[in-house]
Each structure stands twice: as structure tokens, then as C-alpha cells.
N, C-alpha and C positions, 0 to 999 in steps of 0.2 A: 312207443306208447307208455300211458301212463295209468297206471292201475291202483284203481283206490284200494283204502284197507277193506270195505267189506270186499269187495269184489274176493279179492287174495284169503279171506277168510276162510268165503261159501267156496273158494274152490280147493283148498286145505281139508274143509270140514268134510266136503264131499264123501260119499259110504262109509263114514267112521261115526256118522249121529249115534252109535250106543255107546261109542264108547265115552261120550262126554256126559251123559246120564248120572249126576253127582246125585249121593241122596242126601238129607239135612243130618244136621244134628244135634241135641237140644228137642226139645218135648213143642211138639206145636210148631216149632221152624220149618220154613219152607226154604231150599233151594233157592239158591241166589241164578237167577237168570239168566243172567249175564256170563253165568259160567260157561258157557257151550262157547265160547270165543276165549276160556283162557288156556295155557299151555298145556293144561288136557289133552285141545285136538293135532297136539303132535304127535301124539300116535300113531300115524300112521303102522300101515305092515305089520303091527305089532306080533301079530301070531304066521310068520314068517320072513323064521330070521335068517334065510333062505338067501333071500337078500339083500340085507341089509349088510353095510360096509362102516366099518370104522371112522366116526372124525375122524380121525389122527391122521391120516390117509386124505385126508382131506388136500385136493391141490388146485392152486388158481389159475384160473384160466389164460388170463396174461403175466404180464409188468407188475411188480409192484407201486404204489404208487410215489415220487420225490418224497412224502412229506410221512410215510413209510417204510422206509425202505429194510427195518428190521423188523416188521410186523407179523406173525406167527402164518403159517398155509391158510391156518382156519380158520381168520380172522378176516384173512383177506378174500378169502370165498363168502364168506357174508357182505362181507365191504364191496364185490363185484356183485353180488345179489340186490343188495340194495339200490347200487346205481344203477341198475336195468330195470328197475320199476320205470325210469323218465321222471320224477316226477319233479316240479318244480322246485327252488331254492323256498325254501321255508322264507324267507326271508323277505320273497316279493310277495308274500300269501299276509290275506287277513287269519288273523287267529282261528275264527269258527275254519274258511278253505285250509289253513294251517292241523288242524287238528284230524282232513280226511282224508291227509296222504299217510302214504302208507312208511313205517315205522322201522327202526333194527329188529324187533323183535320179529317181522311180517317178514322181515331178512333171514331171520336166525330159523322161522317156521319153514320158509322156501327152502334153505338149503337142506333142514331135514328131509323133505318130503321130495328133493330131485336126488338125494342121493343116500333115502331108505335106513336116513337113521334108527337105532331102537331105540324110542323113548320111553322111559319107566315106567309103570302104571302111576297111576294121580293114589298117592293113599294118602287124601283128605276126603274131607266132606266139608258140605261149602252151603252157608244160609249166608239170607241178605238181615240186615239193621238200618234201620234209619236212625238218627240222631238228629238230638234239635240242637239251633248257634242261635245267635242273635241275628237274626234275619232268616232264620229259615233252619230249612235242618240239610243232613249232609248224608249220605250212601255210609256204609261201609260192608264192608264181605268178610264173613269170619271164617278163614281154615282151622278146623280143630282133624288132629293125626287120628287114623283111622287102629291107633293101638288101645283102643278097650277104657283108659283107664277113666275114674273119673273126678282126677283134676290136672290143669298142665300148667305150668308156666303162659306167660303171653305176651308177644309183641307186637305191640303198634304200630306196624307199617308205612310209613309213608313215599309215596311215587313220586319218580322223575317226572321232564316233559315241561322245566324250566317256568315252574308255575302256570303255564298254558297251554299247552298238552300233553298228550299221553288219559291214560284213564287204565283201573283198572285191572283189566284184561291184554294189555299193554305191556302191564306187571307183574300178570299171574304167575309165568316161575319163576320170580322169586319174593315171592310171597309163601307159595308154593312150597318152596325148597327147602328156604327159612323153617316155616313150620313141622314140615317132614321130618330134616338133620339137626333142629334143636330141640323135635319134640313136643312142639309149643303153641297151643292157640295163635293163633295170626290174624290182628285187625285191620283190613290191610283197610283206609282209610280212599277218599274221594272227596276232598278239600273243592274251595269256588276255583274257577279260575280267571286269570287275567284276559284281556281286557276287561271282563265286565263285572270282574271285582279286581280292586286293584290294592296294595297294599295296606294295611298288617291281616286280607280279607283271608289269603291260607293259614297263613302264620296263625291268627287265633280258630278256623275251625281245627287244625293239628293241635294245639293244646284242649281245645274243650272235649276233641273224639278221647286223649289224653286223658283229660277228666273221668269221664265217661268211664273209660273201659275198668281204670281202680275203682269207681263208683260201682261198678255193675259185672264185675269177674265172674262171682262167683255164676251167672247166671251165664253165661256162656263157656262152665267148667273150665275155669280159671283162678288161678290164687294171685287173690291181691295185693300181697306182700312181693312178688316176682313179676315184676311186671319193667322187660325193656323197651327199646325206641330202636329199629333201621327202619334206616332212609335211602334213595340212591338220587346224587344229582340235587335236582332244589330239594327232596324227598328231605338228602344229609345233609340243609341251611334249617327246612321244615325240624328235624328231629332235635337238634343244637339248641335251638331256637323254647324248643319248647321245657327244655330240660331247662334252660336260662330262666321261664315262665315260670316255671314248677318252683322253678328255688326262690324266684323274687318277688312272690304268690304266696310261701311258705308254706306250700300244695309235698304231696309225696315224690319223693323223687323216683325216678328208674331209676332199676339194679345197673345199669349198661347203658352204653348207648351203640349203634353202630353209625358210622360218618361213610355211604358210597361213594366214591369220587363227587364229595359235597362243592356247592355252590358255599362257601367262606369270604369271596372279599367284593369289592368293585373297583379292583386295581385290572387295566387292559393292559399295564404295560410289565407285565410277569415275564417271567423268560417262555412257560408252557403257552401262556396269551401272542407272546411275537408270535412264537413256529407255530402257529396252530388256523392261520390265515388261511389256508386248504383242506384243514383235514374234517373226514366224517364217522361218527355222524351227527359232530357237535364242531364247531367250528369259533375259530373271537365270532367271527361277525353274528352269526344266532346265538351265541351270548350276550351280546349288544343288544340285539333283540327281541330278547324275554323283556332283558331291564327293562326296555324303555315298554309293554306293553306294562309289565308288573308295578312297577316301581311310577307315585305322583311324577316324581321329580327327583331328579339326581339325587338333590340333599340326600333321599330316603337311601342311595346306597352308604352311606355313609352312620347308616345306627344302625347297632350294637347287633339285631338280629341277621339282619342283611350283613354286617360284615365284621362275621366270625373271628378271624384271624389279627380285630383289636377290642372285639373284644373284651370285658369281662367275665372270663370265665370260670374265677373260683367258685367251687362249691359240688360243679358238674358232675358223675359219675363216671366212674369208669369206660374208657370211651375207645373202642378198632376203629381204625382208617384205613381203608382202602382203596389206593392212587391204580392208575393207567396211564400210562406212559406216552399213546399218542390222543391229550385232553388236556384244555384250555385252560381245564380247573386242578391239573395237576402239579403246579407250585404252590398253591392257593392250598391244598390240600396239607403240604409240607408244612409250609408257615400255617395252618390249625395246629399238625403235631405240635406245633415249637410252641404256641400260645397254650395248648392246652398246660406241656408241661410245666411251661414258666408258670402258670399257676400253679402250678403241684397237683396238678391230676394226671391219678392213674391214665397211659396213654400207649397204646399200643396200633404201632403205624406200615402198613406193605404193602408196597404201590409192584402191580406184576404190568412187569415187559411183555413185549410184541402187543398188545392189544390195545385197544380206543375206549371210551367213554360207551356205555353199554353194553360191556362185555358183559356183567355179574351174573342175568338173567340166562346164559347160551349154556349150562350147564350141559344139556344135550349133544352139544358142537365145538366148544372151548376145552380142554383141562384146563386152562386159567381156569374160566370161570366156577369149575368144580371145584379145586383147590380151595378159588375164595369161598366160596360159600361154606366148605369142609369150614375152615382158618373161622368165618363168622361164628357158624353154629357152633364152633369149641368155643369162641371166646366168653359167648352165650353162654353155655351152657355151662360154665365155670361160673359166671355171675349165677346164674339160677341153684347153684346149687354148692356154694360154697358154707 
């Protein structure tokens, strides 16, 4: 049976509606209405610790896939849950239909529900903000820590999804995690997606959101001099490209950028692409499908904003790169590290074994995700308070 995103969310959220009523931050601000489907909805059985089981003890129901023989048990359980939804391959669907399919985040939510795993309470307030961009507006969700400070450093966060699928809800756990662990205001950006909006629309939207954040930081309790960028997958590509655009426009540079398994090239012959014909949730074939949706032609693949591994990255801010073992993008993350270091950019790279693309936001289930978020937050704090 195929389970759509909305159906799964309704199932998980049943009986816990009071847990997702977040208060707004700032004067005259209203809570972002989409927050009800964020990671806050994972707080199942929050008040019944006797029913909780530790994520580390998760045991797969079957054998590990041939492509992931060394995958950790908790990661395997998440992949099994994702497969159980019975969704068709995204490459066989139109982009609008692909956006309706269950995501890895849904699989993690399902594992949490199935195994009664305790998820810590949400310690952020959220509000929504529309930002003017060329040709329209985009939405941002702003996460503010509930620590009572009058001013915070700021993270502009770009979600993944190949520039085509996913949204602020899908990546809510990552944005919330960074807000809490780095104790920073997070501006999570809903850039326009392909194929309705081709390259470089998403890149331009993300730069506009960064510029807006710099100019309006005080209005969201942010310090305009301490702003960093964080992005996952396509969002990692966007974060690096925004830094390049800020450099070229001679605009204020971010103090740091965290690129989590970023799309960084257009070379399908890398070692990890060759190993990833069947990997989940991201395969080589799905990456090619994303490129077909977003790029106007293959020639765009050589654009520096897409091919970060060959781009001039001189002058970019100190950078943290996080990779995953079972991921077609693993090799280009390593190549990107080399390109940054060659250009004299301070770079810290860490690759997590036994996990797949999209693991970063699954801290409630995966010890590696918890470590990766702590690592990213630690690097951000060093930049904020140096």
C-alpha cells in the first residue's frame, strides 16, 4: 500500500495536537502555521517513559541490502520503514507527484512511533515571514531558541530535495536542531523549486534570503555581524553558492558555512556515483532526475554554482563539510574539501560511516546524526564567538 505524506503525518500527529502548539517569537508575530507538521510532531508518548526503547537497540527485520552491508542497525531500520511505504520510484513520477511521496523524514517519524522512542521537547519558538524576491515572494520559517536572550547569532538554513522536492517541514528537525544546539536564530528558506522554476531561480532566491537576513537581523533578535549558512544536499550546494555570490557582489560574507552532503558537481563517473545505482533514499538515477528537472540544459552543470568542485572558491568563509558513506554525493564532498583547501579556505571535513544520505536530521534515531549535529553546532559556535 502506498502511504502519502499527508496520510502519514495525520497518523503520527493523532492525539498529540497539544504538543505542536508553538508560541510565536517577536512582537506582533504569528506562529508559522506549517509548524504542526514539523519535528515537534515526533514527541509521541512523551509522558510515558516506561514505554520508551532506546534507538541504539533498534534491530532490522531482515538482512541488510547488498549496497549497504556495513550500514548501522538503526539506519537499516529507517530504510526498511521507508521501503515499507511502497512508494513508486520518484524517477517515474512528475515533480508534483514526487512531492506527495513519503520522505526519509517520514520514515524516521514512523520508526519513532513504532518503537516509542522519546524525543526531547522542542525548545524553539517559530514564526513565518514572507521575503520579496525577483518575480514574487518566498516563505521563511524563523526558529528562535527559548532561552530568553535579547540577541542571537543567526543561521540561514537551506533544505534539501534536489531543488525539486521536500519543504520546510521535511527538514524541520535539522533546522530546529541547529537552533537549539548552536543557540542561534535559524531562518529556514523555502526557495522556489524546479521544474516550475529552473536554474538559477533557487540560487537567486537563497541569496535574496541571505541578504534580507543580513539587513533585517535586528527584527528577528539576530546579530547582523554573526550570520552563518547551513544547507543539506541541494541546500548545501545553495549555501556554498550564496557565499560565492556574496563574495562576487562584495556583500557581507557569512562567518561560516556548514555543507551537509552537498551537491557539488555534475560528474556521474565518480566512485560514489558508480556505487550508488540502488542506494536509498538517494541513488545515482534519482540525482540525474533532479538535474533534469532543475537545469535548463547539461551545459548548466558546468556552471560554478553547480560544479563547486571546479569553481573558484577563493575567499569563501571557513567551511565544515559533512558526508555519508552510502551516498552518490560522497566523492564530490571529498573533492569539494580538496578544492576549498587548495583555495586556502579553512575546511573541516567529517564523513560518517554506516549511514545514508539524509541521515543528518534523524538525531532521535541515529547516534551518528546526533554526533553530526553536535559537530556542526560546535563549529558554528567557534565562528560565532571567536
